[in-house]
N, C-alpha and C positions, 0 to 999 in steps of 0.2 A: 504493499499499499504506499503510495507516494503522497507528498504533502497536499497535492491537489484533491485527492480522495478524502483526506481528513477535513478539508475545508468544506466539503459537501455534506458532512455528517452533522446531525443535530446534537444538542447537548446529551440527550438520553443515549444516543448511539455512541457518542464519544465515551460516556461513562461505562457502557457495556464493553466497549473495546478496551478500555483501561483495565476493567476487571478481568477480562479474558487474558490480557497480557501479563498481569500480575499472577494469575493462576499458572500460566505456562512457566513463568520465571520460578515460582515455587516448586513446580514439578521438576524443573531442570536441577534446582538446588538439591531436591531429594535424591534424584538419580546420581548426582555428583557425590553426595554424601555416602550412598550405598557403594559406589565405585571405590571411594576412599577406604571404607571399612574392608572391602574385599582385597584391595591391594595391601592394606596393612597386614591382613591375615596371611596373604601369600608371602610377603616379605619375611614375616616372622617364622613361617614354616621353612622357607628357603634357608634362612639362617641356622635353623635347628638341624636341617638335613645336611648343610654344608659342614657343620660342626661334627656330625656323626660320620661323614665321609672322611674327614681328617683323622678322626680316631681309628676308624677301620683301616685306613691306609698305613697309619703308624703300626697297628698291630700286624699288618700284613708284610710290610717291608722293613720295619724297625727291628732292633736287636731284641731277642727274647732272653729273659733271664732264666727261664725254666727250660730244661732239656726235654724235648719231646721226640718220640720216635717218628719215622717216616710216615707211618699210617696216620698217626694223630696229626702230623703237620699237613697231610693232604686233606684230611677232613676239615681242619681249621681253615685252610686256604679256600676250600670249596664254599664253606659257610660265609667267609668274608666276601668272596667273589659274588655270591648270590645277593648278599646284603648291598654291595656296592651297585650292582645292576638295578635292584629294586629302587634304591634311592635315587640313582641317576634318571630313571624313568619317571619317578614322581617329580624330580626337579624339572624335567623337560615339560611336564604337564603344567607345572606352576609358572614357569617363566612365561611372560607375556610375549606375544608374537611381535614381529618387527613392525607391523602396522600399528599395534597397540602402543609400542614404545614411541613411535613417531607421534601418535596423537596426544600422548601425555605431555602436559605442560607444567612446569614447576609452579606450585601454588604459593603465592606470597602470603605470608602471615598478616593478619589485620593489625593495624596500629593500635596500641593500648588505648582502651576507652577512657582511662583516667587523665589522659593528656588534654589540655585545654584546646578547644577548637575555635577558629576564627573563620566565619563564613565569608567567602568571596563570591558574589553573585555575578553571573554573566548572562545578560539578557539581550535579545535582538534590539537593534536600534529602533525599529518600529514594529508594533504588533498589529498593524492594519494590513489586511490582505489586499491583493491587487484588485479584487473585485469591490473593495470599499468596506467589507465587513470587518468587524473587530475580532481577532483571534482570541480563543480562551486558552488558559493553561491547563494541560491535562496530566502533567507529570514533570519529572526532572531526572537528570543523570548526575550522580554525585561521584566524584573521584577525590581521594584524599592524598595530599602531598605532605611529606614530613619536612618541617622547617626548623631552623635553629637560630636563636638569638644568643650571642655570647653573654657571659655574666655582665651585668650592668652595676656599676658602682653608684651609690647614692650618698648624699651628705645629710646627716641629721643636724638640724640647727636647733640647739637647746636654748630657748629664750627664757630668761628668768626675769620677770618684771620687777621693778623697784617701786615700792609703794611708800609714800611719805605722808605724814600728817603735818599740815602746816601749823596747826594749833600747838601741838606739843613737840614739833620738830623731831619726830622719830621716823625711822626708815625700816621697812621690813622687806624681806626677799626670800623666795622659796630656796631651800637648801639644794646643794648640788647633788643630783642623783648618784647613787653608787655605781662605780665602774670597776671592771676587772683590773685596769691599770689607771690609777689615779692621774688625772691631768694628761692622760694619753690620748692619742688620736683614734685608735680602733674601737669599734663596738664589739659586744660579745659575739655578734654574728660573724664579723670579719675574722676575729680570732679563731672561732670554731672552723671557719673555712680554711685558714692557714694550717691548723692542726690536722684536720681530716685530709687535706691535700698532701701533707708531709708524711703522715703515719699511716693513713688509710690508702691513699692512691700512690704512695712512694714518689711524690714530686718534690725534689730537693728545693731548698730555699732559694738557690740562685736561679732556678727556673721560675719559681714564683715571682722573683724580682723582675725577671724579664717580662712576665705576663702583666704585672702591675705597670711596668714601663710602657708597654704598648698601649695601655689605657690612659697614659699621661700622668701616672703617679710615680714619683721618685721616692721609692721606699727601698733602701739598701738592704742587703741580706743580713747585715749586722743588726739592723733594727728588727727585722723579722726574727732573728735568733733571740734577741732580748725579749721579744713578745712571747716566744715559745718558752723561754725560761721562766718568765713571770707566770705564765699559765700553769707550768708545772708546780710552782710554789702554791698557787691558789687551789690547784686540784689535789694537793697532797692529802688533805682530810678525807677526800672521797676515796683515794687510793688506799689509805689506811683502813677505812671502814670496809672496803671491798676485800682487802686482805684478811681482816678479822673474820669476815663471813666465809671466805674460802677455807680458812683453817679450821672452821667448825664442821666441815664436811667429813663424813666417815671415811672416804676414800679420796685421795688426791694423786694426780699425776704430776711429776716434776721432771724437768730436763734443764741442763745448763749448756750454754753456748759460750765458748771461749772468745774473749775479745782482748785486744791489746790496750793497756792502760798506761799513760804517760806518768811516770813517777814525778811528783812535784820536786823541783830543785835538783834533780838528778840528770835530766835530759835523756833518760832511758825509759824503755817500756818494759812492762812485765805482764804476764798473763793474768787477766781478771776474768770474771764469769758473769754472764747474765742468766739468771734463773727464771724459768717460767713455771708457774703453778696453775693448774686448772682442775676443775671438778670433772667428774665422769659424765658420760652421756645420759646416765640414768638419774642424775641429780636434778633437783628442782632449780638450783642455782647454776646456770651456765655462764661461767666467767673465767677470765684469765688474768693473772696478776704477774707482773714482771718485777724482779728485784735484782739490783746490781750488787755484786759481792766481789771483794778484792781477792778471795781465795775460795777453795772448796772446803773450808773448814766446817765442821758439823754445826758450829754456832750459827752460821748463815742459813743453813737448811732448817734449823729449829725456829 
């Protein structure tokens, strides 16, 4: 049906046509879903049979630890050959034909529904038909494109008003809100981003310095390092509480990683250790605590 035929239909016919098209689309989706399930079953069975083939071939051609006489060997080889032929025949039946493989198209996974959507509408310049009638909208095609906007820095302007009484000549002002770093530039959100990028995403501070520089922010890595150190001090009570909760578990896993430590005033390094303590997968508390120790002495493990 071409556009000229659509123009000749009345509203009732257009609605009926739209309903028919929707039903056909749903039927196609159902058939595609059934094909996907069948292909998944076939692939699972193929993987299973391929694994069995490899096991049988190892039994047939690999070295045998047990000594068997010639008659037993012949019986074993005949049984393995029969199993291999049966499996290969089943694999041949499960494998899709060349035509089916050519028709199969990779199915793209849908974009996550939790991502925010921005609608971009594209409509004809004119909805008036050549005959002079006004066209009506019967549906739409929707295609989704994934877009990305790099991280945007914003500035919080904390404005503290000054209030004065002319009669008694007194002035009041709201107190400065608490910050992780007193009189510092970063907010808690920026500090969290720096820490997660460094320890969670393994992004060194010098690379973060470059990222900030591309955004027009001159924040040297020495300043970023100072921020990380201050956050470590502020988070120490949380680390202590987490460590105490970990030590109360019935079973703990512990492991140490050797690191080189620079001895103060000596200019030499010696081996130190970074201990990791974690609960088991069956514990209600799932956490890991790291502890730096200058040696493997038992006092550190306790």
